[in-house]
C-alpha positions in Angstrom: 41.9 -94.7 -45.8 43.1 -93.3 -49.1 45.9 -91.6 -47.3 47.0 -94.9 -45.7 47.0 -96.6 -49.1 49.0 -93.8 -50.7 51.3 -93.7 -47.8 52.1 -97.4 -48.2 53.3 -96.9 -51.8 56.9 -96.0 -52.6 57.6 -92.5 -53.9 58.5 -94.0 -57.3 55.3 -95.9 -57.7 53.2 -92.9 -56.5 55.0 -90.7 -59.1 54.3 -93.2 -61.9 50.6 -93.4 -60.9 50.3 -89.7 -60.7 52.1 -89.2 -64.1 49.8 -91.8 -65.7 46.7 -90.1 -64.4 48.0 -86.7 -65.6 48.6 -88.1 -69.1 45.2 -89.6 -69.2 43.6 -86.4 -68.1 45.4 -84.3 -70.7 44.8 -86.8 -73.6 42.5 -85.4 -76.2 39.0 -86.9 -75.9 38.6 -87.4 -79.6 41.7 -89.7 -79.8 39.5 -92.6 -78.5 36.7 -91.9 -80.9 37.1 -93.7 -84.3 37.4 -91.3 -87.1 34.7 -91.2 -89.8 35.9 -92.4 -93.2 36.3 -89.7 -95.9 33.3 -89.4 -98.2 33.6 -91.7 -101.2 33.7 -89.6 -104.4 30.9 -90.1 -106.8 31.8 -92.9 -109.2 31.9 -92.7 -113.0 29.4 -94.7 -115.0 32.4 -96.9 -116.1 33.0 -97.8 -112.4 29.4 -98.5 -111.8 28.9 -100.6 -114.9 25.6 -98.8 -115.7 24.4 -95.2 -115.9 23.4 -93.2 -112.9 19.6 -93.0 -112.6 18.5 -89.5 -113.9 17.8 -87.1 -111.1 19.1 -89.3 -108.3 21.2 -88.0 -105.4 24.5 -89.6 -104.5 25.0 -90.2 -100.7 28.8 -90.0 -100.3 29.1 -90.5 -96.6 26.8 -93.5 -96.5 28.6 -95.0 -99.5 31.9 -94.5 -97.7 30.7 -96.1 -94.5 29.4 -99.1 -96.3 32.6 -99.5 -98.3 35.0 -100.1 -95.5 35.6 -103.8 -96.2 36.3 -105.6 -99.5 33.4 -104.2 -101.5 32.6 -100.7 -102.8 28.9 -99.7 -102.3 27.7 -96.5 -104.0 24.3 -95.4 -102.8 21.9 -93.1 -104.7 18.4 -92.1 -103.8 15.4 -91.0 -105.8 11.7 -90.2 -105.1 10.7 -92.4 -108.0 9.1 -95.8 -107.2 11.4 -98.9 -107.3 9.4 -100.3 -110.2 10.2 -97.3 -112.4 13.9 -97.4 -111.5 14.0 -101.1 -112.2 12.4 -100.5 -115.6 15.1 -97.9 -116.4 17.9 -100.4 -115.6 16.2 -103.2 -117.5 16.2 -101.0 -120.6 19.8 -99.7 -120.1 21.4 -103.0 -119.2 19.3 -105.5 -121.1 19.1 -107.6 -117.9 16.0 -109.0 -116.2 16.2 -108.3 -112.4 15.4 -110.7 -109.7 12.4 -109.3 -107.8 11.5 -110.1 -104.3 8.9 -108.1 -102.3 9.3 -104.8 -104.2 13.2 -105.1 -104.2 15.0 -105.6 -107.5 18.5 -107.0 -108.0 20.5 -106.8 -111.2 23.6 -109.1 -111.5 26.0 -107.1 -113.7 28.4 -110.0 -114.1 25.8 -112.6 -115.0 27.2 -115.2 -112.6 26.5 -116.4 -109.1 28.0 -114.2 -106.4 29.5 -115.3 -103.1 26.1 -114.5 -101.5 22.8 -115.9 -102.9 21.1 -112.7 -101.9 23.4 -110.2 -103.5 25.6 -110.3 -106.6 29.3 -109.6 -106.3 28.8 -106.8 -108.8 25.3 -105.5 -109.3 22.5 -103.0 -108.6 20.1 -103.3 -105.8 16.9 -101.2 -105.9 14.7 -101.0 -102.9 12.2 -98.8 -101.1 13.9 -97.3 -98.1 12.5 -94.9 -95.6 15.6 -94.7 -93.4 18.4 -93.2 -95.5 17.2 -89.7 -95.7 14.9 -87.3 -93.9 11.6 -86.4 -95.4 9.4 -88.5 -97.7 10.4 -92.1 -98.4 13.1 -92.6 -101.0 14.0 -95.4 -103.3 17.7 -96.5 -102.8 19.8 -97.6 -105.7 22.9 -99.3 -104.5 25.8 -100.4 -106.9 28.3 -102.8 -105.5 31.6 -104.0 -106.8 34.6 -105.8 -105.3 37.6 -103.5 -104.5 
């Protein structure tokens, strides 16, 4: 059956099909896989608009992956509880956070953002068990428009 189908094709068409199959077979497999973004370098405190929480760890690859659109997201983690981290930023920024279910949000611009749930430029502190292996960590996410 296949021989009959191939036999009915002109030599030119058959050559084009075989060439296309050969090119597809030789193409590198990773060409179709999207490349990971480069890790986002750790920002300065001037970029963040507030100090880095003492002893926190910066997650460069996660920050880079989250920052692919129009906003930078810089993610840090700590083993301290969210309430302790929020108290630190309350002291350092002089701002009172919005608290909702153990999550804290600081609006660094002092104005309404485009989302009622997240400021356009701020700090979000939340308990998060999914960012790192091991014991639960508190995430500290700074966001700022690009």
